[in-house]
MDAnalysis code that builds the backbone (N, CA, C; Angstrom):
import MDAnalysis as mda
import numpy as np

u = mda.Universe.empty(573, n_residues=191, atom_resindex=np.repeat(np.arange(191), 3), trajectory=True)
u.add_TopologyAttr("name", ["N", "CA", "C"] * 191)
u.add_TopologyAttr("resid", np.arange(1, 192))
u.add_TopologyAttr("resname", ["MET", "LYS", "LYS", "ILE", "ILE", "PHE", "ILE", "LEU", "VAL", "ILE", "PHE", "PHE", "VAL", "VAL", "SER", "ALA", "VAL", "SER", "LEU", "SER", "ALA", "TRP", "GLU", "GLY", "LYS", "ASP", "LEU", "THR", "LYS", "PHE", "PRO", "PRO", "CYS", "MET", "ASN", "GLU", "LYS", "ASN", "TRP", "ILE", "LEU", "ASN", "LEU", "GLY", "ILE", "GLY", "LEU", "GLY", "LEU", "ASP", "SER", "PHE", "ASP", "HIS", "ILE", "GLY", "ASP", "ASP", "LYS", "ILE", "TRP", "PHE", "PRO", "PRO", "VAL", "ARG", "LEU", "SER", "PHE", "ASP", "LYS", "ASN", "VAL", "GLY", "ILE", "GLY", "ASP", "ASN", "ASN", "LEU", "PRO", "PHE", "PHE", "PHE", "GLY", "GLY", "ILE", "ILE", "ARG", "TYR", "THR", "GLY", "HIS", "GLY", "HIS", "LYS", "LYS", "HIS", "ASN", "TYR", "TYR", "TYR", "HIS", "VAL", "ILE", "GLY", "LEU", "GLY", "PHE", "ARG", "ALA", "GLY", "TYR", "HIS", "PHE", "ASN", "TRP", "ALA", "VAL", "ASP", "LYS", "LEU", "ASP", "THR", "TYR", "ALA", "VAL", "THR", "THR", "ALA", "GLY", "TRP", "THR", "VAL", "TYR", "ALA", "GLY", "ASP", "ASN", "ASP", "TRP", "ALA", "PRO", "SER", "LYS", "ALA", "GLY", "SER", "ALA", "MET", "VAL", "GLY", "VAL", "ASN", "LEU", "GLY", "ALA", "ARG", "TRP", "PHE", "VAL", "SER", "ASP", "GLY", "PHE", "GLY", "PHE", "TRP", "VAL", "GLU", "ALA", "GLY", "THR", "GLY", "HIS", "ILE", "LEU", "ASP", "PHE", "VAL", "PRO", "HIS", "PHE", "ASP", "ILE", "GLY", "PHE", "ALA", "PHE", "LYS", "PHE"])
u.atoms.positions = np.array([
    [80.377, 119.300, 70.930],
    [79.001, 119.495, 70.602],
    [78.743, 120.298, 72.748],
    [79.610, 118.706, 73.951],
    [79.669, 119.162, 75.455],
    [79.892, 120.897, 75.449],
    [80.975, 120.923, 74.781],
    [81.372, 122.843, 74.830],
    [80.143, 123.690, 74.751],
    [79.092, 123.356, 73.215],
    [78.415, 124.272, 72.986],
    [76.750, 124.034, 73.901],
    [76.926, 123.158, 74.501],
    [75.714, 122.933, 75.331],
    [75.925, 123.879, 76.218],
    [77.514, 123.606, 77.185],
    [77.933, 124.173, 78.447],
    [77.553, 125.844, 78.218],
    [77.887, 126.461, 77.174],
    [78.312, 127.709, 76.669],
    [76.719, 128.551, 76.716],
    [75.491, 127.544, 76.000],
    [74.832, 128.069, 75.979],
    [74.011, 128.063, 77.446],
    [74.149, 126.729, 78.005],
    [73.543, 126.535, 79.464],
    [74.298, 128.002, 80.565],
    [75.108, 128.082, 80.457],
    [75.908, 129.394, 81.186],
    [75.184, 130.851, 80.251],
    [75.048, 131.071, 79.078],
    [74.173, 131.837, 79.076],
    [73.058, 132.275, 79.335],
    [71.663, 131.325, 79.625],
    [70.753, 131.047, 79.764],
    [70.496, 131.212, 81.476],
    [71.801, 131.216, 82.119],
    [71.634, 131.430, 83.677],
    [72.159, 132.638, 83.659],
    [72.791, 133.090, 82.685],
    [73.089, 134.838, 83.444],
    [71.677, 135.266, 83.046],
    [70.841, 135.059, 81.686],
    [70.049, 136.057, 81.470],
    [68.801, 135.948, 82.449],
    [68.802, 134.331, 83.367],
    [67.835, 134.365, 84.091],
    [68.174, 135.317, 85.560],
    [69.510, 134.984, 85.683],
    [70.112, 135.528, 87.120],
    [69.970, 137.198, 86.620],
    [69.789, 137.844, 85.280],
    [69.664, 139.019, 84.868],
    [68.243, 139.223, 85.279],
    [67.201, 138.907, 85.553],
    [65.473, 138.875, 85.556],
    [65.553, 139.579, 87.039],
    [66.486, 139.832, 88.209],
    [66.016, 140.158, 89.176],
    [66.087, 142.078, 88.991],
    [66.863, 142.297, 87.806],
    [67.441, 143.733, 88.375],
    [66.037, 144.389, 87.108],
    [65.081, 143.739, 85.826],
    [64.461, 144.301, 85.595],
    [63.441, 144.428, 86.065],
    [62.943, 145.651, 84.949],
    [61.754, 146.361, 85.155],
    [61.123, 146.173, 83.664],
    [59.842, 146.203, 83.582],
    [58.980, 145.944, 82.680],
    [59.198, 147.867, 81.510],
    [59.289, 148.958, 82.325],
    [59.847, 149.912, 81.606],
    [61.411, 149.436, 80.614],
    [62.267, 148.850, 81.019],
    [63.403, 148.628, 80.435],
    [63.208, 147.773, 78.690],
    [61.927, 147.105, 78.286],
    [62.013, 147.046, 77.474],
    [62.320, 147.662, 76.370],
    [61.720, 149.371, 76.955],
    [61.639, 150.438, 75.595],
    [63.331, 151.193, 75.784],
    [64.454, 150.671, 76.909],
    [65.705, 151.073, 76.554],
    [66.428, 150.866, 75.954],
    [67.352, 151.269, 75.755],
    [68.840, 151.001, 75.143],
    [69.632, 149.944, 76.541],
    [70.432, 148.939, 76.173],
    [70.603, 148.326, 77.312],
    [72.158, 149.479, 77.393],
    [72.486, 149.406, 79.120],
    [73.670, 150.470, 79.465],
    [74.748, 150.930, 78.550],
    [75.237, 150.001, 78.256],
    [76.329, 149.899, 77.024],
    [76.070, 150.156, 75.716],
    [74.864, 149.981, 75.756],
    [74.831, 150.774, 74.456],
    [73.932, 151.475, 74.113],
    [73.877, 152.656, 72.832],
    [72.942, 153.641, 72.862],
    [72.789, 153.970, 71.012],
    [71.614, 154.985, 71.004],
    [70.934, 155.028, 69.432],
    [72.204, 154.763, 68.241],
    [73.017, 155.958, 68.723],
    [74.155, 155.696, 67.829],
    [75.683, 154.820, 67.445],
    [75.396, 154.028, 68.021],
    [76.267, 152.839, 68.002],
    [76.461, 152.441, 66.987],
    [77.433, 151.629, 66.135],
    [77.631, 150.573, 64.914],
    [78.760, 149.492, 65.632],
    [77.979, 147.707, 65.711],
    [78.596, 147.096, 66.504],
    [79.500, 146.328, 65.336],
    [80.328, 146.000, 64.994],
    [80.806, 145.019, 64.014],
    [81.549, 143.343, 64.768],
    [80.807, 142.482, 64.406],
    [80.434, 141.181, 64.489],
    [81.512, 140.618, 63.831],
    [83.104, 139.601, 64.323],
    [83.597, 138.505, 63.573],
    [83.946, 137.411, 64.432],
    [83.837, 135.905, 64.045],
    [83.599, 134.840, 64.530],
    [83.804, 133.540, 63.741],
    [83.261, 132.638, 64.158],
    [83.281, 131.475, 63.589],
    [82.318, 130.873, 64.107],
    [81.562, 129.818, 63.111],
    [80.580, 129.306, 63.762],
    [80.582, 127.931, 63.374],
    [79.575, 127.000, 64.066],
    [79.352, 125.050, 63.872],
    [77.743, 125.299, 63.957],
    [77.353, 124.340, 63.231],
    [76.351, 123.797, 62.758],
    [76.398, 122.520, 63.050],
    [75.057, 121.730, 63.214],
    [74.943, 120.212, 63.431],
    [75.312, 119.710, 61.744],
    [75.052, 120.288, 61.240],
    [75.556, 120.120, 59.230],
    [77.121, 120.195, 59.480],
    [77.528, 120.656, 60.097],
    [79.032, 120.679, 60.140],
    [79.821, 119.488, 60.343],
    [79.585, 119.010, 60.956],
    [79.973, 117.611, 61.088],
    [79.933, 116.358, 60.167],
    [78.727, 116.726, 58.952],
    [78.560, 115.808, 58.121],
    [79.936, 116.127, 56.996],
    [80.268, 117.112, 57.370],
    [81.948, 117.511, 55.950],
    [83.427, 117.179, 56.719],
    [83.362, 116.477, 58.241],
    [84.457, 116.420, 58.531],
    [84.790, 115.241, 58.365],
    [86.119, 114.729, 57.616],
    [86.206, 113.403, 58.065],
    [87.675, 113.312, 56.946],
    [88.487, 111.891, 57.560],
    [89.724, 111.422, 56.911],
    [89.898, 112.221, 54.806],
    [88.692, 111.954, 53.885],
    [88.523, 112.393, 52.658],
    [88.096, 113.955, 52.554],
    [87.440, 113.907, 53.600],
    [86.984, 115.641, 53.244],
    [87.261, 116.453, 53.885],
    [87.196, 117.629, 52.619],
    [87.886, 119.007, 53.195],
    [86.755, 119.521, 53.568],
    [87.020, 121.085, 54.978],
    [86.059, 121.384, 55.748],
    [86.519, 122.962, 55.766],
    [86.311, 124.288, 55.074],
    [86.394, 125.838, 55.892],
    [85.562, 125.622, 56.987],
    [85.690, 126.355, 58.195],
    [84.440, 126.703, 58.895],
    [83.658, 127.739, 59.053],
    [82.523, 127.812, 58.970],
    [81.978, 129.311, 58.898],
    [82.725, 130.110, 59.784],
    [83.048, 131.140, 58.731],
    [83.417, 132.883, 59.340],
    [82.420, 133.452, 58.794],
    [82.391, 134.819, 59.745],
    [81.080, 135.528, 59.677],
    [81.552, 136.832, 60.515],
    [80.994, 137.401, 59.397],
    [81.303, 139.194, 59.965],
    [80.096, 139.921, 59.543],
    [79.360, 140.493, 60.667],
    [78.061, 140.882, 60.903],
    [78.339, 142.506, 61.116],
    [77.727, 143.390, 60.622],
    [77.898, 144.704, 61.450],
    [75.868, 144.915, 61.446],
    [75.842, 145.962, 62.723],
    [74.830, 146.726, 63.018],
    [74.581, 148.181, 63.403],
    [73.435, 148.899, 63.151],
    [73.306, 149.887, 63.550],
    [72.196, 150.258, 64.402],
    [72.699, 150.806, 65.553],
    [71.702, 150.859, 66.388],
    [70.561, 151.993, 65.730],
    [69.374, 151.732, 66.023],
    [68.433, 152.817, 65.811],
    [67.274, 152.727, 66.995],
    [66.731, 153.704, 67.131],
    [65.573, 154.315, 67.880],
    [64.219, 154.511, 67.069],
    [63.513, 153.508, 67.114],
    [62.311, 153.763, 66.466],
    [60.695, 153.841, 67.580],
    [60.688, 154.944, 66.978],
    [59.203, 155.530, 67.370],
    [59.218, 156.950, 68.818],
    [58.033, 157.255, 69.228],
    [57.936, 158.252, 69.832],
    [59.255, 157.554, 71.476],
    [59.288, 156.122, 71.769],
    [59.594, 156.081, 73.088],
    [61.295, 155.587, 72.464],
    [61.472, 155.421, 70.841],
    [62.452, 155.494, 71.145],
    [63.242, 153.858, 71.635],
    [62.427, 153.077, 70.724],
    [62.808, 151.469, 71.036],
    [63.844, 151.271, 70.508],
    [64.480, 149.885, 71.174],
    [66.327, 149.757, 70.846],
    [66.092, 148.829, 69.936],
    [65.784, 148.982, 68.581],
    [65.825, 148.313, 67.562],
    [67.458, 148.059, 67.040],
    [68.363, 147.491, 66.245],
    [69.302, 147.306, 64.711],
    [68.931, 146.845, 63.741],
    [69.968, 147.003, 62.767],
    [69.844, 146.782, 61.470],
    [70.923, 146.853, 60.950],
    [71.540, 145.685, 60.221],
    [72.524, 145.706, 59.560],
    [72.502, 144.697, 58.432],
    [74.120, 144.172, 58.221],
    [74.094, 143.610, 57.463],
    [74.967, 142.199, 57.789],
    [75.213, 140.980, 56.710],
    [75.988, 139.820, 57.520],
    [76.191, 139.243, 55.952],
    [77.815, 138.735, 56.571],
    [78.844, 137.880, 55.436],
    [79.237, 136.946, 56.035],
    [78.816, 135.684, 55.332],
    [79.438, 134.653, 56.199],
    [79.669, 133.704, 54.560],
    [81.194, 132.581, 55.127],
    [81.776, 131.761, 54.498],
    [81.903, 131.053, 54.937],
    [81.780, 129.652, 54.065],
    [82.265, 128.281, 54.644],
    [82.828, 127.374, 53.598],
    [83.598, 126.505, 53.619],
    [83.830, 125.515, 51.823],
    [83.675, 124.059, 52.440],
    [83.243, 123.812, 51.269],
    [83.039, 121.778, 51.383],
    [83.942, 121.224, 50.453],
    [84.403, 120.278, 50.492],
    [85.065, 119.701, 49.620],
    [85.419, 117.860, 49.621],
    [86.009, 117.499, 49.103],
    [86.011, 115.829, 49.028],
    [87.333, 115.148, 48.180],
    [88.379, 115.035, 48.727],
    [89.439, 114.678, 48.558],
    [89.503, 113.244, 47.263],
    [88.768, 112.232, 47.541],
    [88.211, 111.234, 46.708],
    [87.659, 111.474, 45.441],
    [86.752, 112.455, 45.452],
    [85.968, 112.818, 44.512],
    [86.619, 114.587, 43.738],
    [87.538, 114.285, 44.534],
    [88.419, 115.571, 43.766],
    [87.632, 117.097, 43.817],
    [86.738, 117.091, 44.603],
    [86.048, 118.729, 44.485],
    [86.001, 119.566, 45.141],
    [85.858, 120.825, 45.127],
    [85.535, 121.687, 46.472],
    [84.621, 123.113, 46.337],
    [83.478, 123.054, 46.936],
    [82.828, 124.519, 46.522],
    [82.807, 125.390, 47.524],
    [82.395, 126.963, 47.215],
    [82.854, 128.104, 48.487],
    [81.326, 127.986, 48.577],
    [80.650, 128.233, 50.132],
    [79.060, 128.686, 49.856],
    [79.624, 130.084, 50.869],
    [78.847, 131.187, 49.978],
    [78.859, 132.554, 50.717],
    [77.765, 133.443, 50.763],
    [77.723, 133.479, 52.183],
    [75.982, 134.235, 52.469],
    [76.006, 135.778, 52.319],
    [75.364, 136.297, 52.393],
    [75.202, 138.069, 52.027],
    [73.622, 137.843, 52.629],
    [73.426, 138.794, 53.794],
    [71.864, 138.985, 53.807],
    [71.827, 140.047, 54.950],
    [70.541, 140.544, 54.933],
    [69.809, 141.497, 56.024],
    [70.199, 141.276, 57.016],
    [69.795, 141.547, 58.083],
    [69.677, 141.427, 59.889],
    [68.922, 142.601, 60.505],
    [67.992, 142.122, 60.802],
    [67.136, 143.198, 61.784],
    [67.178, 142.837, 63.711],
    [67.024, 143.108, 64.188],
    [67.031, 142.925, 65.816],
    [66.271, 144.122, 66.801],
    [66.137, 143.616, 68.091],
    [65.823, 144.074, 69.215],
    [66.521, 143.692, 70.330],
    [67.343, 144.988, 70.762],
    [67.680, 144.775, 72.040],
    [66.857, 144.649, 73.375],
    [67.622, 143.731, 74.509],
    [66.841, 143.491, 75.653],
    [67.208, 144.355, 76.980],
    [66.879, 144.707, 77.331],
    [67.880, 146.046, 78.220],
    [67.718, 144.985, 79.749],
    [68.757, 144.071, 80.486],
    [68.219, 143.811, 82.333],
    [68.750, 144.497, 82.874],
    [69.902, 146.057, 82.472],
    [70.452, 146.667, 83.549],
    [71.355, 145.950, 83.882],
    [72.007, 145.548, 83.296],
    [73.489, 144.630, 83.628],
    [74.387, 145.586, 82.554],
    [75.439, 146.040, 83.265],
    [76.812, 147.510, 82.611],
    [76.894, 146.759, 81.636],
    [77.348, 145.319, 81.228],
    [78.203, 145.393, 80.401],
    [77.720, 144.118, 79.138],
    [76.596, 144.144, 79.121],
    [75.657, 142.877, 78.353],
    [74.681, 143.509, 77.785],
    [74.341, 143.419, 76.567],
    [73.582, 143.298, 75.372],
    [73.058, 141.689, 74.701],
    [71.740, 141.649, 75.095],
    [71.123, 140.881, 74.663],
    [70.254, 140.985, 73.604],
    [69.943, 139.952, 72.752],
    [69.299, 140.509, 71.334],
    [68.701, 139.273, 70.827],
    [67.109, 139.417, 70.095],
    [66.675, 138.771, 69.299],
    [67.080, 139.375, 67.663],
    [67.728, 138.843, 66.818],
    [67.552, 139.594, 65.424],
    [67.229, 138.250, 64.354],
    [66.795, 138.815, 62.942],
    [66.181, 137.995, 62.201],
    [66.813, 137.884, 60.852],
    [67.694, 137.231, 59.958],
    [68.715, 137.520, 59.014],
    [67.425, 136.859, 57.458],
    [67.264, 137.904, 56.625],
    [67.082, 137.204, 55.219],
    [68.371, 137.826, 54.570],
    [68.539, 136.677, 53.326],
    [69.316, 136.743, 52.009],
    [69.214, 136.155, 51.238],
    [70.916, 135.750, 50.468],
    [70.566, 135.296, 49.918],
    [72.602, 134.397, 50.084],
    [72.392, 133.221, 49.559],
    [73.444, 131.827, 49.497],
    [73.936, 131.597, 48.518],
    [74.594, 131.746, 48.179],
    [75.961, 131.835, 46.618],
    [76.981, 130.578, 46.893],
    [76.414, 129.211, 45.821],
    [77.670, 128.349, 45.733],
    [78.434, 128.838, 44.382],
    [80.165, 128.700, 44.559],
    [80.789, 128.765, 43.797],
    [82.241, 127.829, 43.773],
    [82.279, 127.369, 42.507],
    [83.662, 126.588, 42.600],
    [82.851, 125.000, 42.178],
    [82.807, 124.187, 41.946],
    [82.108, 122.754, 41.751],
    [80.834, 122.929, 41.838],
    [80.481, 123.234, 40.788],
    [78.618, 123.183, 41.286],
    [78.298, 122.086, 40.696],
    [78.894, 121.419, 40.555],
    [78.188, 120.034, 40.204],
    [77.650, 119.092, 41.489],
    [79.135, 119.408, 42.379],
    [78.518, 119.175, 44.294],
    [78.015, 119.944, 44.930],
    [77.701, 121.234, 44.647],
    [77.207, 122.348, 45.545],
    [75.606, 122.294, 45.389],
    [74.997, 122.268, 46.449],
    [72.965, 122.061, 46.317],
    [72.623, 122.082, 45.684],
    [73.187, 123.928, 45.214],
    [72.087, 124.119, 44.255],
    [73.195, 125.235, 43.186],
    [72.833, 125.592, 41.993],
    [73.564, 126.010, 41.317],
    [73.621, 127.299, 41.042],
    [72.046, 127.623, 41.658],
    [70.825, 129.141, 41.463],
    [71.571, 129.519, 42.962],
    [71.861, 129.142, 44.037],
    [72.185, 129.698, 45.120],
    [70.817, 129.043, 46.129],
    [70.564, 129.491, 47.069],
    [69.363, 129.233, 48.187],
    [69.164, 130.109, 48.671],
    [67.833, 130.678, 49.290],
    [67.303, 131.948, 50.599],
    [68.460, 131.935, 51.534],
    [68.657, 132.527, 51.882],
    [68.755, 132.643, 53.897],
    [68.555, 133.022, 54.305],
    [67.818, 132.256, 55.413],
    [66.760, 132.682, 56.213],
    [67.597, 132.585, 58.061],
    [67.565, 133.053, 58.764],
    [67.224, 132.681, 60.160],
    [66.941, 133.593, 61.306],
    [66.624, 133.198, 62.537],
    [66.255, 133.776, 63.787],
    [67.288, 133.153, 64.607],
    [68.109, 134.221, 65.222],
    [69.113, 134.137, 66.407],
    [68.197, 135.009, 67.928],
    [68.814, 134.289, 68.598],
    [69.124, 134.878, 69.981],
    [70.875, 134.889, 70.027],
    [71.126, 136.469, 70.900],
    [72.611, 136.679, 70.688],
    [73.105, 137.153, 71.939],
    [74.032, 137.258, 72.824],
    [74.719, 138.047, 73.797],
    [75.641, 138.646, 72.929],
    [75.904, 139.821, 73.723],
    [77.655, 140.160, 74.068],
    [78.105, 140.998, 74.860],
    [79.171, 141.129, 75.194],
    [80.137, 141.334, 76.544],
    [81.016, 142.160, 76.308],
    [81.160, 143.113, 77.143],
    [81.902, 144.377, 76.454],
    [82.743, 144.223, 77.677],
    [84.349, 143.650, 77.195],
    [85.381, 144.196, 78.450],
    [86.018, 145.135, 78.657],
    [85.611, 146.356, 77.547],
    [85.845, 147.424, 77.191],
    [85.198, 148.442, 76.566],
    [85.155, 149.817, 76.452],
    [83.923, 150.729, 75.849],
    [83.381, 150.235, 74.771],
    [84.588, 149.636, 73.903],
    [84.564, 149.581, 72.378],
    [84.851, 148.118, 71.873],
    [85.353, 146.920, 72.583],
    [85.524, 145.979, 72.876],
    [85.202, 144.875, 73.803],
    [84.693, 143.998, 72.802],
    [83.818, 142.973, 73.351],
    [83.969, 141.520, 73.284],
    [82.953, 140.661, 73.803],
    [82.579, 138.887, 72.602],
    [81.245, 138.617, 72.398],
    [80.855, 137.904, 71.344],
    [79.606, 137.599, 71.375],
    [79.404, 136.127, 70.961],
    [77.966, 135.932, 71.271],
    [77.637, 134.951, 70.742],
    [76.543, 134.695, 70.441],
    [76.190, 133.745, 69.704],
    [74.585, 133.374, 68.783],
    [74.246, 132.259, 68.207],
    [73.036, 131.881, 69.092],
    [72.576, 130.598, 68.675],
    [70.927, 130.908, 68.121],
    [70.968, 129.933, 67.329],
    [69.562, 129.675, 66.256],
    [69.651, 128.980, 65.441],
    [68.068, 129.548, 64.392],
    [67.920, 128.566, 63.026],
    [68.919, 128.567, 62.397],
    [69.293, 127.890, 61.312],
    [70.447, 127.833, 60.219],
    [70.695, 129.123, 59.565],
    [71.035, 129.352, 58.591],
    [71.697, 130.491, 57.982],
    [71.255, 129.928, 56.168],
    [70.395, 129.273, 56.597],
    [69.599, 128.613, 54.797],
    [68.224, 127.859, 55.084],
    [67.460, 127.418, 54.194],
    [66.191, 127.202, 54.595],
    [66.001, 125.911, 55.124],
    [67.426, 125.183, 55.037],
    [66.721, 123.742, 55.997],
    [66.511, 124.484, 57.330],
    [67.249, 125.345, 58.130],
    [67.307, 125.660, 59.804],
    [67.768, 124.761, 60.416],
    [68.713, 124.301, 60.013],
    [69.504, 123.471, 60.737],
    [70.303, 124.572, 62.022],
    [70.004, 124.040, 63.305],
    [70.807, 124.682, 64.146],
    [72.350, 125.168, 64.684],
    [72.379, 126.602, 64.753],
    [74.300, 126.855, 64.756],
    [74.174, 127.436, 66.002],
    [75.541, 127.980, 65.962],
    [75.806, 128.615, 67.406],
    [77.351, 129.040, 66.590],
    [77.530, 130.446, 66.674],
    [78.408, 131.332, 66.624],
    [78.908, 132.277, 68.009],
    [80.536, 132.525, 67.778],
    [81.033, 133.238, 68.711],
    [82.082, 133.992, 68.109],
    [82.583, 135.080, 68.809],
    [83.755, 135.572, 68.345],
    [84.117, 137.120, 69.041],
    [84.151, 137.925, 68.058],
    [84.833, 138.832, 68.941],
    [83.637, 140.298, 68.481],
    [83.755, 141.073, 69.681],
    [82.873, 142.753, 69.156],
    [82.988, 143.975, 69.005],
    [83.424, 144.597, 68.398],
    [83.789, 145.745, 68.256],
    [82.918, 146.992, 67.844],
    [82.871, 148.104, 69.035],
    [81.445, 148.768, 69.152],
    [82.369, 150.166, 69.027],
    [81.806, 150.965, 67.462],
    [81.864, 152.382, 67.792],
    [80.664, 153.209, 67.520],
])
């Protein structure tokens, strides 16, 4: 938990320092490392506060794995820096003593907005997610046999070390309706 707090503090410090280079008109432009034609693929793992409920001697837990893809789209006369895409998430939960395991698979749509701080390799953004979570496996133990809505609101950042490769981090509300805070981190690929 201390690592998560440390990374969030670093994220906010970098954002605050970047404010010195910010101009109001920057809100209507893509960041320097992005353009309207880019596709971005994020691959990573995550942790939520509810993840710790699934860790223990008799428990089986597969950490959340996430793949999201975004397409930059300039909207309107000012070419406002939006993006649209999708997300696929997977995690698994089980218990050895009770001999069960179920899969949690989330599929959703993403829509977001890039913030331009005029920092060459930095892309910060806000994104919302809507979709559906499916539970498979031992459904008697799963939270719902029919699945559940997946809704999330996140802040994210990508740092590109080269033109096509970087790292990303997102933090926000959970991807199911209980709004559990979560933190995802991984690799970003830009095409």
